[in-house]
N, C-alpha and C positions, 0 to 999 in steps of 0.2 A: 890511585885517583889523581887527577890533576889539581894543583893548589894555584893555578893561574886564574880562576874565576870563570873558566870555560868547563862546560859539563863533558865528562868523558862517558863513553859507551861502550857496551859489549853485548853480545847476542848469544843466547841459548836456545836450543832447539831440543824439545821434549816430544817423546811418543809414549803416551801413558806416563809411567814414572821412569822411564829409561832415558838417560842422557845422551844425546847423539852428538852434542858439541857444546862447548861453553867455555866463554873467556874467563869467567871468575866463578869460583865454586864457593859453597856455603860454608867451607872451613875458613873463610876469610871474614866471616861476620863480626868476630871480635875485634879485628883489625879495623874494620870499618867503623864500628861503634865508638872506637877510640878517637877517630878524626872527626870529632864534634864540630869543628869550625870549617870542614870543608863542604863543597857543594855535592848533592847527590850524583852519582853514576847510576845508570840504568840497565837492566837486562831485558831483552825481548825474550819471551818465552812462547813456543808454539806446543800446545799440549792437545792430545786427543784421548778421550773426549773433552769437550770445553762447552761453555754456555754459547758458543758461536757468536754471530753478529748480533748485536742489540745496542739499544741506547736507553737512558732514562731510568735504568735500573738502580736499586739500592745496593750499597756496598758498604760493609762494616766489618771491622776485626773484632771477632769473638775471643777474647782473652782468656776465657774459661776454658775453651776447647782448643785453643791455639790454631785458629783457622778463620779466613776471610769468608764472610757469608754474603752471596750475591742473591737478590730476590727481584724477580719480575722483570719489567722493561718490555720494549718493542723488540721483537727478534725477527728472523729471516721470514717467518710466516705470519708476522703480526704479533700484537702483544700476547704475553703468556704469563702465568704466575709460578714458574719454575723457582726452585730453590737449589742453589750450587754452593759448594764451599771449595776453598783452595788452601792448601796446606804449604805451598812453596815449591812443590814438584808436580802436583796433579790436581786437576778439577774432579770433583766428585758430584753427581747430580743426586740430591735427596729425594726421599719419598714420604713426605709427611701425609698423614691421614687427614689433616685439617691445614688449610692455607688461606690466605686473603685472596681476593679476586685480583686479577691482573691490573696493573696501573704502571704509570710512569712517573718519574719525579716525586716519589714519595720521600718523606723525611725519616731518617733512621739513625740511631745511635745505640751504643753498647753500654748497658747498666752494669758497671762492675761490682756493685754491692749485691745484686740479684742474679748475676750471671745470665742476663737475658739481652737480646736485641729488642729495641723498642722502634715500632713502625707506625707512622701516622700518615694519612691523606694520600695525595697522588692525583694524577689526572688519567685521561682516556687515551693518551698517547697520540693525540692529533698533533702531528709533527709541525704543522705551520704555526699553531698558537697553542703550545702546551699549557700556559698559564691560565686558560680561560675555560677549562672544563674539570674541575675536581670531581672525584668520584664519590667519597664519602667522609664522614667524620669518626671513623672507627679507629680505635687503638688496638694493635696487635703486639704480641711478643712471641719470640722464638727462642726455645730452650736447648736447641742442639737437635732436637728430634721432630718437634711439632710446633706449629703456630697456633696461638690460643688467642682469641678476641678478649680483650680486658676491658674495653669501655666503648659506648657509642654516644657519649655526651663529652662536653668540654669544649675545646676549640671548636669553632664552625669548621665545615669542611673546606679544604683548600689544597693547593698545590704549589710546589716550589718554596716552602718554608724552610727556614734554617733549623737545625737541631743539633744539639750537643749534650753530652752527659757531663754534668758538673761533679766531679769527683769529691771534691772538698765538702759539698752540701748534700751529696746524694740524691740529687735531683735531674731529671731529663728537662732540658730547657727548649722550648719551641718559639720561634719568632716569626712573625710576617707570613707571606705568602700571597696567593691569589685565590679569592673565595668565589662564591656563586656569582653567575652571570647576571648583570643588571644592565637593561637596556643594550644588550649585545656585547657587553664587555664584562671581563672579571672585575672583581672588587678587590684592589690592593689593599692589604692589611699592614698593621705595625703593632699588633698586639704581642705580648709576652705571656707565655704560659709555662707552668712547671708541673711535671708528672712525677708523682712519688711511689708509683708501682700500683696504686689503686685509684688515684683520684687526680683529676686535674685542677690547677689553681690558676686564676688570672692574676698576674703580678702588675699592679698599678705603679709604673716607673715614672719619676719626675722627668725624666728625658728618654728619648727613644729614637732609633733612626727613622727615616721617612718610610711611609707605606711602600711595599715593594715585593717582588717575587723573583724567583731564581737565585736566592743569595746562597753564599758560602758561610758556614759556621762551624767552629771547632773549639774544643776545650785545650787551652794551653795550660798544661799540667806543670810547667816550670814556673809560672806566675800565678796559678790558680785563678785564671780569668777566661771568659768565653770571648772568643775573637769573631766578629762578623766582617765580611768584606763583600761589596758590590751587590748585584742584582739590578732589577729594572724597575723604575717607577712611572707613573703616569705623568705626562707632561702635555699641556695643549698643543695640538698639532701633532702629537706623536709620542710614543713612550721613549725613555730615556734610560741608557745604561749608566750605571753608577760605578764610581771608583773611590768610595769613602770606607774608613776603617772605624769600627766601634768595638767597644769592650763592655762586657757585662760581668758585675761582680755579685750578683744576687739581689741587688737593691735597685740599681739604676743602670743605664747605659751612658757611657762616655765617648764622646767622638775624638779620635785619635789623629791630631794634626802631625803627620810624619813629615820630618824635613825634606825628604826627597821621595817622589813618587815616579817611577820609571815612566818615560813618556808614552809606551803603548797603554799603560793603564790610566795615566792621567787624561790622555785624549779621547780614548775610545771606551773605557769602562769595561765591565765584564758581567755576564749573567750565565747561569747554567754552567758554571765552572767546577772543576774538581778541586776540592780543598781538603786538607788533612793536616794534623800537627805531628810533625816528626819529632818524637820524644828523645831520641838519640842525639839529635842536635839542638833541641830545644827551640825549633822553629816552625811556623806555620808556612805549609807549601800550597802553592795554588798552580794549577795546570789547566790549560784549555780554556773553554768557555766561548761565548758568543759576544763579539764587539758590537758597538754601533754599526748600523746598516746590515747586520746579518753576518759579518765576516767572522770566521773562526780565528780564535788566538792560538798561534803557534808557539806561545812563550810560556816559561816557567818562572814564578816569582816566589820569593821567601820573605817572610816577616819575623823579626826577632823581638817585637815588643816595642821597638823604637823606629824602625825604617824598613821599607820595602827595597829589596834589590832583585834586579832581573839577572837570570842565569841563562847565558847563551851556549851556543854549540849544540843545539838538539839536532839529532840525526833526521834525514829526509823522511823516513819511514814512520817517524812518531808524527803523525798527521795531525794538524789543527782540527779540532773537534770540540763539541759541546755535548752536554748531558751524558759525561762519562765520568762519574764519581771517583774519588780517591780514597783509599783507606790505608792505615799503617799498622803493620804487624810489629808491634813493639818488642815482642820476643825475639824476632830475628832482625830488627832494625831494617826492615823493608817496606817500602811504600808499594801498594798494589793498585793498578788500573787496568781496567778491561773495557773494550769497546768504546762506543760513542757514535756521533752522527755528524758527518761533513754536509753542511748545509749547502755549500756551493754546487755539489754534485748529487746531493740526495743520498749519499753512499752510508749504509750502516757498517761499522767496523766490529770486527771480532778478535782484535789482537789483545794479548795480555803482556803487561810490563811491570817490572819491579824495580824500584829505586833502592840503592843501598849506599 
């Protein structure tokens, strides 16, 4: 990998589990993990079968079963409630006997104490205004074989909320989102909730980010803090995309004034971006999302707890996109991305990428 600050890229082509061609193999994972101060490189992977074109799906790494879980989204033939898993070489479509209704922009996180994926909320996949049509307030969990509804009370129904699992405290944390429509508009929220596996509890924090939807939120395991970035808030005359950073310690939210914010973030903000924590480098990673005026972001940014940096040198076929979540496979030191939506052309994407 390059240490010049530019991102290097390689491509892999897969048919099923058979490698047809690849610039970097998995036997280099140990070497990659050792290069903690380097920027990520990426592999583009083409696999069959695959979840195909879709946006707005949930994507979470299941550390208990060592696979990335993809749920629902809006696909080639409209929204669906499919569940897929990715093990680094192949996608597998699961056949659960029970599953949530189809949705987009749901909030999801992996509870490592109970070894389940937690899923909440989402919308009806109305691509023009996804934040304004939440589907329900049900909480579901995935155990590797089936989905189970665990609650229908707690946070009000919403879409575009941030969610992350706080490993140190054993709680899944949810923030904000867009709730029920009032007067033809969604109600933007800034409440904080915690899920302990059976009950939601609202946390009254002394400070909090402004009400917003389409936020990114991850757990920084290096510093035992939840990190929130961006989203969209209501402003008179039109909604505004945000570029602020907040951290949550279980008691309150603290706004982080970073000394340098890269110009694309500072000027345009982001919502519906992919965001994950790269535990091998100890940094939060943001890719894609929608900027002010609806433009897709073609950039990748990293946050180390003190400052954001922009990573340049992305390839042409890693298109700017929104509603394409990121997950991080900590066992292989790989970030995982699939699909997304290009607003400028209305194109749904079906590509799979990995960082390493």
